[in-house]
N, CA, C and O atoms as CSV, one atom per row, in Angstrom:
chain,resi,resn,atom,element,x,y,z
A,1,MET,N,N,-82.638,22.910,-4.548
A,1,MET,CA,C,-82.104,21.504,-3.158
A,1,MET,C,C,-80.551,21.214,-4.405
A,1,MET,O,O,-80.669,20.914,-5.593
A,2,LYS,N,N,-79.208,21.425,-3.639
A,2,LYS,CA,C,-77.719,21.368,-4.623
A,2,LYS,C,C,-77.784,19.160,-3.762
A,2,LYS,O,O,-78.378,18.859,-2.726
A,3,VAL,N,N,-77.243,18.484,-4.378
A,3,VAL,CA,C,-76.752,18.083,-4.258
A,3,VAL,C,C,-75.542,17.565,-3.895
A,3,VAL,O,O,-74.759,17.113,-4.731
A,4,LYS,N,N,-75.191,17.604,-2.043
A,4,LYS,CA,C,-74.356,18.114,-1.598
A,4,LYS,C,C,-73.596,16.343,-1.691
A,4,LYS,O,O,-72.660,16.040,-2.431
A,5,THR,N,N,-74.283,15.441,-0.774
A,5,THR,CA,C,-74.049,13.890,-0.572
A,5,THR,C,C,-75.064,12.867,-1.315
A,5,THR,O,O,-75.829,13.285,-2.185
A,6,LYS,N,N,-75.029,11.395,-0.895
A,6,LYS,CA,C,-75.252,10.551,-1.609
A,6,LYS,C,C,-76.720,10.355,-0.660
A,6,LYS,O,O,-77.797,9.820,-0.926
A,7,LYS,N,N,-76.452,10.717,-0.033
A,7,LYS,CA,C,-78.436,10.996,1.110
A,7,LYS,C,C,-78.958,12.249,-0.142
A,7,LYS,O,O,-80.024,12.214,-0.756
A,8,ASP,N,N,-78.087,13.094,-0.254
A,8,ASP,CA,C,-79.227,14.561,-0.755
A,8,ASP,C,C,-79.784,13.745,-2.628
A,8,ASP,O,O,-80.813,13.962,-3.267
A,9,ARG,N,N,-78.646,12.872,-2.955
A,9,ARG,CA,C,-79.014,12.694,-4.019
A,9,ARG,C,C,-79.811,11.512,-4.165
A,9,ARG,O,O,-80.123,11.487,-5.355
A,10,ARG,N,N,-80.226,10.678,-3.675
A,10,ARG,CA,C,-81.136,9.891,-3.044
A,10,ARG,C,C,-82.661,10.783,-3.350
A,10,ARG,O,O,-83.417,11.137,-4.255
A,11,TYR,N,N,-82.460,10.833,-1.879
A,11,TYR,CA,C,-83.630,11.981,-1.235
A,11,TYR,C,C,-84.227,13.054,-2.856
A,11,TYR,O,O,-85.168,13.828,-2.679
A,12,ARG,N,N,-83.511,12.948,-4.430
A,12,ARG,CA,C,-84.201,14.068,-4.930
A,12,ARG,C,C,-84.328,13.269,-5.987
A,12,ARG,O,O,-85.140,13.725,-6.792
A,13,ILE,N,N,-83.932,12.432,-6.250
A,13,ILE,CA,C,-84.428,10.053,-7.045
A,13,ILE,C,C,-86.308,10.265,-6.716
A,13,ILE,O,O,-87.322,10.467,-7.384
A,14,LYS,N,N,-85.866,10.031,-5.013
A,14,LYS,CA,C,-87.569,9.987,-4.252
A,14,LYS,C,C,-87.797,10.408,-4.601
A,14,LYS,O,O,-88.015,9.977,-5.733
A,15,LEU,N,N,-88.135,11.773,-4.412
A,15,LEU,CA,C,-89.088,12.778,-4.834
A,15,LEU,C,C,-89.169,12.546,-6.408
A,15,LEU,O,O,-89.931,11.858,-7.087
A,16,ARG,N,N,-88.384,13.157,-6.647
A,16,ARG,CA,C,-89.241,12.134,-7.793
A,16,ARG,C,C,-89.357,11.489,-8.509
A,16,ARG,O,O,-89.838,11.840,-9.587
A,17,LEU,N,N,-89.041,10.447,-8.309
A,17,LEU,CA,C,-90.070,8.906,-7.818
A,17,LEU,C,C,-91.489,9.226,-7.687
A,17,LEU,O,O,-92.302,8.842,-8.527
A,18,ARG,N,N,-91.875,10.043,-6.475
A,18,ARG,CA,C,-93.428,9.794,-5.863
A,18,ARG,C,C,-94.059,10.759,-7.288
A,18,ARG,O,O,-95.039,10.345,-7.908
A,19,LYS,N,N,-93.662,11.491,-7.506
A,19,LYS,CA,C,-93.940,12.020,-8.277
A,19,LYS,C,C,-95.444,11.874,-8.853
A,19,LYS,O,O,-96.602,12.292,-8.856
A,20,ARG,N,N,-94.560,11.008,-9.303
A,20,ARG,CA,C,-95.285,9.330,-10.328
A,20,ARG,C,C,-95.923,8.022,-9.696
A,20,ARG,O,O,-96.331,7.001,-10.249
A,21,VAL,N,N,-95.886,8.307,-8.636
A,21,VAL,CA,C,-95.661,6.417,-8.050
A,21,VAL,C,C,-97.022,6.734,-6.699
A,21,VAL,O,O,-96.832,6.688,-5.484
A,22,LYS,N,N,-98.487,7.078,-7.490
A,22,LYS,CA,C,-99.202,7.020,-5.948
A,22,LYS,C,C,-99.732,5.631,-5.825
A,22,LYS,O,O,-99.831,4.756,-6.685
A,23,GLY,N,N,-99.959,5.629,-4.930
A,23,GLY,CA,C,-100.930,4.285,-4.531
A,23,GLY,C,C,-102.540,4.569,-4.115
A,23,GLY,O,O,-103.068,5.663,-3.914
A,24,THR,N,N,-103.007,3.536,-4.065
A,24,THR,CA,C,-104.438,3.670,-4.495
A,24,THR,C,C,-105.282,3.374,-3.548
A,24,THR,O,O,-104.656,3.860,-2.605
A,25,ALA,N,N,-106.422,2.856,-2.989
A,25,ALA,CA,C,-107.556,2.006,-2.838
A,25,ALA,C,C,-107.132,0.152,-3.017
A,25,ALA,O,O,-107.017,-0.864,-2.332
A,26,GLU,N,N,-106.988,0.777,-4.863
A,26,GLU,CA,C,-107.214,-0.549,-5.176
A,26,GLU,C,C,-105.772,-1.395,-5.740
A,26,GLU,O,O,-105.346,-2.531,-5.952
A,27,ARG,N,N,-105.405,-0.040,-5.804
A,27,ARG,CA,C,-104.082,-0.368,-6.073
A,27,ARG,C,C,-102.783,0.155,-4.581
A,27,ARG,O,O,-102.966,1.278,-4.112
A,28,PRO,N,N,-102.440,-0.095,-4.407
A,28,PRO,CA,C,-102.045,0.711,-2.753
A,28,PRO,C,C,-100.189,0.341,-3.944
A,28,PRO,O,O,-99.843,-0.438,-4.833
A,29,ARG,N,N,-99.360,1.884,-2.868
A,29,ARG,CA,C,-97.816,1.541,-3.276
A,29,ARG,C,C,-97.572,0.619,-2.544
A,29,ARG,O,O,-98.337,0.300,-1.634
A,30,LEU,N,N,-95.741,-0.386,-2.957
A,30,LEU,CA,C,-95.583,-0.995,-2.045
A,30,LEU,C,C,-93.773,-0.325,-1.925
A,30,LEU,O,O,-92.845,-0.269,-2.733
A,31,ALA,N,N,-93.936,0.068,-0.556
A,31,ALA,CA,C,-92.704,0.966,-0.842
A,31,ALA,C,C,-91.647,-0.047,0.765
A,31,ALA,O,O,-91.989,-0.562,1.830
A,32,VAL,N,N,-90.143,0.181,-0.086
A,32,VAL,CA,C,-89.096,-0.743,0.281
A,32,VAL,C,C,-88.008,0.286,0.909
A,32,VAL,O,O,-87.330,1.066,0.241
A,33,SER,N,N,-87.971,0.145,2.266
A,33,SER,CA,C,-86.619,0.702,3.134
A,33,SER,C,C,-85.681,-0.271,3.882
A,33,SER,O,O,-85.983,-1.328,4.435
A,34,ARG,N,N,-84.555,0.287,3.783
A,34,ARG,CA,C,-83.560,-1.389,3.499
A,34,ARG,C,C,-82.736,0.122,4.600
A,34,ARG,O,O,-82.895,1.323,4.385
A,35,SER,N,N,-81.980,-0.458,5.616
A,35,SER,CA,C,-80.664,-0.242,6.223
A,35,SER,C,C,-79.783,-1.111,5.737
A,35,SER,O,O,-79.915,-1.846,4.758
A,36,LEU,N,N,-78.486,-0.950,6.774
A,36,LEU,CA,C,-77.992,-2.646,6.854
A,36,LEU,C,C,-78.223,-3.878,6.959
A,36,LEU,O,O,-78.080,-4.824,6.185
A,37,LEU,N,N,-78.780,-3.725,8.501
A,37,LEU,CA,C,-79.236,-4.932,8.835
A,37,LEU,C,C,-80.621,-5.388,8.763
A,37,LEU,O,O,-81.094,-6.405,9.268
A,38,ASN,N,N,-81.118,-4.626,8.168
A,38,ASN,CA,C,-82.778,-4.869,8.107
A,38,ASN,C,C,-83.574,-4.309,7.326
A,38,ASN,O,O,-83.407,-3.118,7.062
A,39,ILE,N,N,-84.637,-5.041,6.765
A,39,ILE,CA,C,-85.488,-4.572,5.423
A,39,ILE,C,C,-86.902,-4.349,6.164
A,39,ILE,O,O,-87.139,-4.779,7.292
A,40,SER,N,N,-87.861,-3.573,5.326
A,40,SER,CA,C,-88.921,-3.160,6.010
A,40,SER,C,C,-89.633,-2.830,4.263
A,40,SER,O,O,-89.156,-2.200,3.319
A,41,VAL,N,N,-91.136,-3.687,4.442
A,41,VAL,CA,C,-92.050,-3.255,3.495
A,41,VAL,C,C,-93.070,-2.724,3.662
A,41,VAL,O,O,-93.618,-3.362,4.560
A,42,GLN,N,N,-94.151,-1.354,3.134
A,42,GLN,CA,C,-95.514,-1.140,3.325
A,42,GLN,C,C,-96.046,-0.866,1.802
A,42,GLN,O,O,-95.790,-0.128,0.850
A,43,LEU,N,N,-97.019,-2.006,2.192
A,43,LEU,CA,C,-98.646,-1.179,1.245
A,43,LEU,C,C,-99.055,-0.266,1.805
A,43,LEU,O,O,-99.708,-0.128,2.839
A,44,ILE,N,N,-98.576,0.511,0.952
A,44,ILE,CA,C,-99.290,2.494,1.753
A,44,ILE,C,C,-100.520,2.799,0.533
A,44,ILE,O,O,-100.471,2.489,-0.657
A,45,ASP,N,N,-101.632,3.519,1.281
A,45,ASP,CA,C,-102.602,3.651,0.281
A,45,ASP,C,C,-102.680,5.421,0.156
A,45,ASP,O,O,-103.534,6.017,0.812
A,46,ASP,N,N,-101.987,5.964,-0.487
A,46,ASP,CA,C,-101.567,7.368,-1.024
A,46,ASP,C,C,-102.835,8.163,-0.110
A,46,ASP,O,O,-102.581,8.660,0.987
A,47,GLN,N,N,-104.414,8.215,-0.804
A,47,GLN,CA,C,-105.469,8.428,-0.961
A,47,GLN,C,C,-105.904,8.966,0.366
A,47,GLN,O,O,-106.285,10.074,0.743
A,48,ALA,N,N,-105.657,7.421,1.143
A,48,ALA,CA,C,-106.360,7.637,2.453
A,48,ALA,C,C,-105.768,7.914,3.668
A,48,ALA,O,O,-106.224,8.134,4.790
A,49,GLY,N,N,-104.563,7.852,3.171
A,49,GLY,CA,C,-102.984,8.484,3.874
A,49,GLY,C,C,-102.882,7.088,5.329
A,49,GLY,O,O,-102.750,7.407,6.510
A,50,ARG,N,N,-102.979,5.662,4.861
A,50,ARG,CA,C,-103.037,4.624,5.740
A,50,ARG,C,C,-101.978,3.700,4.644
A,50,ARG,O,O,-101.734,3.562,3.446
A,51,THR,N,N,-101.561,3.193,6.017
A,51,THR,CA,C,-100.509,1.567,5.739
A,51,THR,C,C,-101.696,0.480,5.625
A,51,THR,O,O,-102.304,0.229,6.665
A,52,VAL,N,N,-102.141,-0.307,4.215
A,52,VAL,CA,C,-102.829,-1.524,4.325
A,52,VAL,C,C,-102.249,-2.448,4.798
A,52,VAL,O,O,-102.902,-3.329,5.357
A,53,ALA,N,N,-100.989,-2.519,4.726
A,53,ALA,CA,C,-100.295,-4.552,5.073
A,53,ALA,C,C,-98.649,-3.841,5.383
A,53,ALA,O,O,-98.338,-2.664,5.202
A,54,SER,N,N,-98.026,-4.623,5.741
A,54,SER,CA,C,-96.560,-4.110,6.361
A,54,SER,C,C,-95.825,-5.440,6.527
A,54,SER,O,O,-96.546,-6.311,7.015
A,55,ALA,N,N,-94.194,-5.934,6.161
A,55,ALA,CA,C,-93.369,-6.758,6.924
A,55,ALA,C,C,-92.590,-6.362,7.176
A,55,ALA,O,O,-92.338,-5.364,6.501
A,56,SER,N,N,-91.722,-6.648,8.090
A,56,SER,CA,C,-90.165,-6.470,8.895
A,56,SER,C,C,-89.387,-7.097,9.155
A,56,SER,O,O,-89.592,-7.974,9.995
A,57,SER,N,N,-88.156,-6.950,8.574
A,57,SER,CA,C,-86.918,-8.147,9.083
A,57,SER,C,C,-86.769,-8.591,10.664
A,57,SER,O,O,-86.165,-9.526,11.189
A,58,GLN,N,N,-87.539,-7.571,11.175
A,58,GLN,CA,C,-87.361,-7.257,12.008
A,58,GLN,C,C,-88.322,-8.160,13.440
A,58,GLN,O,O,-87.993,-8.501,14.576
A,59,GLU,N,N,-89.667,-8.283,12.591
A,59,GLU,CA,C,-90.914,-8.685,13.762
A,59,GLU,C,C,-90.569,-10.840,14.070
A,59,GLU,O,O,-89.768,-11.463,13.372
A,60,GLU,N,N,-91.262,-11.385,15.023
A,60,GLU,CA,C,-91.265,-12.833,14.779
A,60,GLU,C,C,-91.221,-13.021,13.950
A,60,GLU,O,O,-90.429,-13.325,13.058
A,61,LYS,N,N,-92.470,-12.795,14.200
A,61,LYS,CA,C,-92.902,-14.337,12.403
A,61,LYS,C,C,-92.182,-14.396,11.287
A,61,LYS,O,O,-92.031,-15.449,10.668
A,62,VAL,N,N,-91.618,-13.151,10.888
A,62,VAL,CA,C,-90.851,-13.031,9.545
A,62,VAL,C,C,-89.828,-13.914,10.336
A,62,VAL,O,O,-89.875,-15.016,9.789
A,63,ARG,N,N,-88.835,-13.957,11.468
A,63,ARG,CA,C,-87.816,-13.897,11.694
A,63,ARG,C,C,-87.654,-15.569,11.557
A,63,ARG,O,O,-86.688,-16.248,11.210
A,64,GLN,N,N,-88.961,-15.922,11.964
A,64,GLN,CA,C,-89.119,-17.899,12.213
A,64,GLN,C,C,-89.877,-18.248,10.837
A,64,GLN,O,O,-90.694,-19.166,10.899
A,65,CYS,N,N,-89.652,-17.488,9.379
A,65,CYS,CA,C,-89.591,-18.074,8.640
A,65,CYS,C,C,-88.262,-18.107,8.042
A,65,CYS,O,O,-88.254,-18.627,6.926
A,66,PHE,N,N,-86.864,-17.596,8.579
A,66,PHE,CA,C,-86.280,-17.405,7.368
A,66,PHE,C,C,-85.508,-19.007,7.900
A,66,PHE,O,O,-85.750,-19.798,8.811
A,67,GLU,N,N,-84.521,-18.948,6.824
A,67,GLU,CA,C,-83.777,-20.147,6.761
A,67,GLU,C,C,-82.635,-20.351,5.621
A,67,GLU,O,O,-82.499,-20.007,4.447
A,68,ASP,N,N,-81.953,-21.022,6.489
A,68,ASP,CA,C,-80.414,-20.995,5.878
A,68,ASP,C,C,-79.459,-19.914,5.463
A,68,ASP,O,O,-78.960,-19.675,4.363
A,69,GLY,N,N,-79.353,-19.410,6.456
A,69,GLY,CA,C,-78.716,-17.960,7.010
A,69,GLY,C,C,-79.473,-16.679,6.547
A,69,GLY,O,O,-78.983,-15.569,6.340
A,70,ALA,N,N,-80.657,-17.036,6.441
A,70,ALA,CA,C,-81.537,-15.824,5.965
A,70,ALA,C,C,-80.789,-14.771,7.261
A,70,ALA,O,O,-80.207,-15.141,8.281
A,71,ARG,N,N,-80.986,-13.753,6.906
A,71,ARG,CA,C,-81.176,-11.848,8.247
A,71,ARG,C,C,-82.390,-11.444,6.726
A,71,ARG,O,O,-83.002,-11.804,5.720
A,72,GLY,N,N,-81.957,-10.274,7.830
A,72,GLY,CA,C,-82.634,-8.316,7.384
A,72,GLY,C,C,-81.806,-8.235,5.968
A,72,GLY,O,O,-82.279,-7.944,4.869
A,73,GLY,N,N,-80.366,-8.589,6.301
A,73,GLY,CA,C,-79.620,-8.130,5.805
A,73,GLY,C,C,-79.092,-8.293,4.218
A,73,GLY,O,O,-78.414,-7.454,3.625
A,74,ASN,N,N,-79.471,-9.319,3.780
A,74,ASN,CA,C,-79.018,-10.088,2.590
A,74,ASN,C,C,-80.273,-10.539,2.007
A,74,ASN,O,O,-81.409,-10.596,2.477
A,75,ILE,N,N,-79.887,-10.784,1.095
A,75,ILE,CA,C,-81.441,-11.334,-0.804
A,75,ILE,C,C,-81.745,-11.950,0.451
A,75,ILE,O,O,-82.039,-11.216,1.395
A,76,ALA,N,N,-81.700,-13.846,0.676
A,76,ALA,CA,C,-82.834,-14.193,0.568
A,76,ALA,C,C,-83.627,-14.196,2.420
A,76,ALA,O,O,-84.379,-15.039,2.909
A,77,GLY,N,N,-82.947,-12.632,3.189
A,77,GLY,CA,C,-84.159,-12.297,4.026
A,77,GLY,C,C,-84.592,-11.437,3.453
A,77,GLY,O,O,-84.798,-10.515,4.241
A,78,ALA,N,N,-84.973,-11.092,2.098
A,78,ALA,CA,C,-85.556,-10.030,1.511
A,78,ALA,C,C,-87.104,-10.822,0.868
A,78,ALA,O,O,-88.322,-10.757,0.705
A,79,LYS,N,N,-85.869,-11.553,0.704
A,79,LYS,CA,C,-87.430,-12.395,0.032
A,79,LYS,C,C,-88.440,-12.692,0.544
A,79,LYS,O,O,-89.557,-12.510,0.061
A,80,VAL,N,N,-88.120,-13.321,1.870
A,80,VAL,CA,C,-88.644,-13.733,2.890
A,80,VAL,C,C,-89.910,-12.483,3.150
A,80,VAL,O,O,-91.110,-12.249,3.013
A,81,VAL,N,N,-89.029,-12.104,3.474
A,81,VAL,CA,C,-89.709,-10.405,3.836
A,81,VAL,C,C,-90.880,-9.506,2.613
A,81,VAL,O,O,-92.019,-9.063,2.758
A,82,GLY,N,N,-90.137,-9.528,1.691
A,82,GLY,CA,C,-91.438,-10.014,0.187
A,82,GLY,C,C,-91.800,-11.289,0.227
A,82,GLY,O,O,-91.270,-11.505,1.317
A,83,LYS,N,N,-92.124,-12.004,0.029
A,83,LYS,CA,C,-93.198,-13.127,0.020
A,83,LYS,C,C,-94.347,-12.727,1.548
A,83,LYS,O,O,-95.572,-12.822,1.478
A,84,MET,N,N,-93.900,-12.469,2.297
A,84,MET,CA,C,-94.548,-11.866,4.042
A,84,MET,C,C,-95.851,-10.674,3.682
A,84,MET,O,O,-97.060,-10.729,3.910
A,85,ALA,N,N,-95.128,-9.775,3.127
A,85,ALA,CA,C,-96.273,-8.956,2.475
A,85,ALA,C,C,-96.942,-9.111,1.631
A,85,ALA,O,O,-98.072,-8.623,1.638
A,86,ALA,N,N,-96.414,-9.948,0.470
A,86,ALA,CA,C,-97.555,-10.183,-0.118
A,86,ALA,C,C,-98.633,-11.101,-0.098
A,86,ALA,O,O,-99.578,-11.068,-0.886
A,87,GLU,N,N,-98.479,-11.909,0.803
A,87,GLU,CA,C,-99.416,-12.969,1.699
A,87,GLU,C,C,-100.810,-12.481,2.151
A,87,GLU,O,O,-101.963,-12.898,2.036
A,88,ARG,N,N,-99.910,-10.907,2.984
A,88,ARG,CA,C,-100.470,-10.432,3.848
A,88,ARG,C,C,-101.616,-9.645,2.824
A,88,ARG,O,O,-102.723,-9.373,3.290
A,89,LEU,N,N,-101.335,-9.358,1.649
A,89,LEU,CA,C,-101.828,-8.021,0.884
A,89,LEU,C,C,-102.961,-9.746,0.457
A,89,LEU,O,O,-104.149,-10.066,0.422
A,90,ILE,N,N,-102.565,-9.929,0.387
A,90,ILE,CA,C,-103.494,-10.947,-0.788
A,90,ILE,C,C,-104.567,-11.803,-0.013
A,90,ILE,O,O,-105.607,-12.287,-0.462
A,91,ASP,N,N,-104.151,-11.854,1.017
A,91,ASP,CA,C,-105.246,-12.020,2.317
A,91,ASP,C,C,-106.568,-10.863,2.672
A,91,ASP,O,O,-107.471,-11.005,3.496
A,92,GLN,N,N,-106.408,-10.130,2.085
A,92,GLN,CA,C,-107.182,-8.567,2.040
A,92,GLN,C,C,-107.829,-8.655,1.075
A,92,GLN,O,O,-108.887,-8.030,1.160
A,93,GLY,N,N,-107.659,-9.197,0.105
A,93,GLY,CA,C,-108.201,-9.423,-1.454
A,93,GLY,C,C,-107.382,-8.774,-2.854
A,93,GLY,O,O,-107.494,-8.800,-4.079
A,94,LEU,N,N,-106.302,-8.057,-1.574
A,94,LEU,CA,C,-105.676,-7.148,-3.237
A,94,LEU,C,C,-104.566,-8.030,-3.584
A,94,LEU,O,O,-103.782,-8.791,-3.017
A,95,ARG,N,N,-104.893,-7.508,-5.023
A,95,ARG,CA,C,-103.535,-8.256,-5.710
A,95,ARG,C,C,-102.575,-7.410,-6.724
A,95,ARG,O,O,-101.507,-7.882,-7.114
A,96,ARG,N,N,-102.909,-6.485,-7.007
A,96,ARG,CA,C,-102.277,-5.532,-8.214
A,96,ARG,C,C,-102.005,-3.918,-6.610
A,96,ARG,O,O,-102.565,-3.154,-5.823
A,97,ILE,N,N,-100.431,-4.528,-7.284
A,97,ILE,CA,C,-99.625,-2.757,-6.519
A,97,ILE,C,C,-98.791,-2.346,-7.633
A,97,ILE,O,O,-98.568,-2.955,-8.679
A,98,VAL,N,N,-98.218,-0.819,-7.105
A,98,VAL,CA,C,-97.045,-0.292,-7.888
A,98,VAL,C,C,-96.192,-0.373,-6.982
A,98,VAL,O,O,-96.589,-0.192,-5.831
A,99,PHE,N,N,-94.891,-0.643,-7.198
A,99,PHE,CA,C,-93.181,-0.655,-6.747
A,99,PHE,C,C,-93.218,0.503,-6.592
A,99,PHE,O,O,-93.649,1.284,-7.441
A,100,ASP,N,N,-92.707,0.873,-5.313
A,100,ASP,CA,C,-91.439,2.677,-4.723
A,100,ASP,C,C,-90.566,1.838,-4.132
A,100,ASP,O,O,-90.594,1.076,-3.166
A,101,ARG,N,N,-89.510,2.281,-5.237
A,101,ARG,CA,C,-88.275,1.425,-4.517
A,101,ARG,C,C,-87.266,2.305,-3.549
A,101,ARG,O,O,-86.122,1.942,-3.275
A,102,GLY,N,N,-87.865,3.490,-3.091
A,102,GLY,CA,C,-87.299,4.451,-3.034
A,102,GLY,C,C,-85.976,4.972,-3.148
A,102,GLY,O,O,-84.958,4.982,-2.456
A,103,GLY,N,N,-86.456,5.535,-4.604
A,103,GLY,CA,C,-84.491,5.672,-4.831
A,103,GLY,C,C,-83.651,5.213,-4.297
A,103,GLY,O,O,-83.323,5.769,-3.249
A,104,ARG,N,N,-83.206,4.502,-4.546
A,104,ARG,CA,C,-82.849,2.831,-3.837
A,104,ARG,C,C,-82.548,2.725,-6.054
A,104,ARG,O,O,-83.186,3.251,-6.966
A,105,LEU,N,N,-81.126,1.663,-6.068
A,105,LEU,CA,C,-81.044,1.113,-7.246
A,105,LEU,C,C,-81.968,-0.314,-7.385
A,105,LEU,O,O,-81.888,-1.142,-6.478
A,106,TYR,N,N,-82.629,-0.502,-8.270
A,106,TYR,CA,C,-83.187,-2.039,-8.440
A,106,TYR,C,C,-82.143,-2.648,-8.198
A,106,TYR,O,O,-81.993,-3.469,-9.103
A,107,HIS,N,N,-81.511,-2.695,-7.640
A,107,HIS,CA,C,-80.901,-4.292,-7.629
A,107,HIS,C,C,-80.905,-4.810,-6.032
A,107,HIS,O,O,-81.559,-4.288,-5.129
A,108,GLY,N,N,-80.119,-5.827,-5.926
A,108,GLY,CA,C,-79.407,-6.914,-4.816
A,108,GLY,C,C,-81.432,-6.856,-3.556
A,108,GLY,O,O,-82.314,-7.570,-4.033
A,109,ARG,N,N,-81.719,-6.259,-2.560
A,109,ARG,CA,C,-81.695,-6.970,-2.251
A,109,ARG,C,C,-83.901,-5.939,-2.056
A,109,ARG,O,O,-85.049,-6.163,-1.671
A,110,VAL,N,N,-82.922,-4.772,-2.749
A,110,VAL,CA,C,-84.244,-4.183,-3.526
A,110,VAL,C,C,-85.520,-5.140,-4.361
A,110,VAL,O,O,-86.723,-5.327,-4.179
A,111,ARG,N,N,-84.413,-5.631,-5.428
A,111,ARG,CA,C,-84.510,-6.623,-6.789
A,111,ARG,C,C,-85.354,-7.653,-6.328
A,111,ARG,O,O,-86.300,-7.887,-7.081
A,112,SER,N,N,-85.237,-8.756,-4.673
A,112,SER,CA,C,-85.456,-9.811,-4.534
A,112,SER,C,C,-86.561,-9.558,-3.875
A,112,SER,O,O,-87.364,-10.486,-3.978
A,113,VAL,N,N,-87.084,-8.296,-2.963
A,113,VAL,CA,C,-88.073,-8.043,-2.728
A,113,VAL,C,C,-89.439,-8.394,-3.401
A,113,VAL,O,O,-90.361,-9.114,-3.019
A,114,ALA,N,N,-89.275,-7.708,-4.436
A,114,ALA,CA,C,-90.650,-6.950,-5.362
A,114,ALA,C,C,-90.223,-8.419,-6.754
A,114,ALA,O,O,-90.745,-8.346,-7.866
A,115,GLU,N,N,-89.035,-9.861,-6.307
A,115,GLU,CA,C,-90.015,-10.806,-7.197
A,115,GLU,C,C,-90.243,-11.798,-6.787
A,115,GLU,O,O,-90.523,-12.804,-7.439
A,116,ALA,N,N,-90.131,-11.648,-5.132
A,116,ALA,CA,C,-90.774,-12.339,-4.527
A,116,ALA,C,C,-92.445,-12.340,-4.212
A,116,ALA,O,O,-93.389,-13.130,-4.206
A,117,ALA,N,N,-92.208,-11.179,-4.005
A,117,ALA,CA,C,-93.560,-10.524,-4.008
A,117,ALA,C,C,-94.453,-11.061,-5.647
A,117,ALA,O,O,-95.407,-11.836,-5.712
A,118,ARG,N,N,-93.961,-10.559,-6.473
A,118,ARG,CA,C,-94.027,-11.389,-8.141
A,118,ARG,C,C,-95.385,-12.786,-7.058
A,118,ARG,O,O,-96.538,-12.807,-6.627
A,119,GLU,N,N,-94.053,-13.752,-7.140
A,119,GLU,CA,C,-93.918,-15.170,-7.274
A,119,GLU,C,C,-95.244,-15.622,-6.462
A,119,GLU,O,O,-95.910,-16.642,-6.644
A,120,ALA,N,N,-95.438,-14.636,-5.563
A,120,ALA,CA,C,-96.452,-15.306,-4.414
A,120,ALA,C,C,-97.710,-14.616,-4.994
A,120,ALA,O,O,-98.768,-15.224,-4.831
A,121,GLY,N,N,-97.740,-13.608,-5.552
A,121,GLY,CA,C,-99.345,-13.225,-6.764
A,121,GLY,C,C,-99.413,-11.957,-6.800
A,121,GLY,O,O,-100.526,-11.500,-7.061
A,122,LEU,N,N,-98.714,-11.355,-6.650
A,122,LEU,CA,C,-98.676,-10.007,-6.834
A,122,LEU,C,C,-98.803,-9.741,-8.182
A,122,LEU,O,O,-98.726,-10.835,-8.742
A,123,GLU,N,N,-99.009,-8.561,-9.288
A,123,GLU,CA,C,-98.888,-8.022,-10.148
A,123,GLU,C,C,-98.395,-6.570,-9.877
A,123,GLU,O,O,-98.957,-5.739,-9.164
A,124,PHE,N,N,-97.260,-6.423,-10.566
A,124,PHE,CA,C,-97.127,-5.385,-10.899
A,124,PHE,C,C,-96.199,-5.023,-12.179
A,124,PHE,O,O,-96.065,-3.851,-12.533
């Protein structure tokens, strides 16, 4: 596959990461998806092919936790989403995960999701 656009480049990086990063029942994969206005997180068991838990800045429960100008398109909102996803996974009795940044740089909102999940009690 020839790289012609930024989207093609990110897709190749994503495929390269997914060769090594696999989610299991004991250690699900925390996959981060972001757009300009929103951010969402899924905790995925790749062996069973199912989503264990998820959180998104579009959910009403998550939006109620937003404070001080936080929204889905900024770092403060990403922290809330990461914390909420971690709490939902811990409620199911799991603490260890594998982080999947989805081909994006570990910077900004992607980094704040990871840090918030760590602060909430997840190990990775």
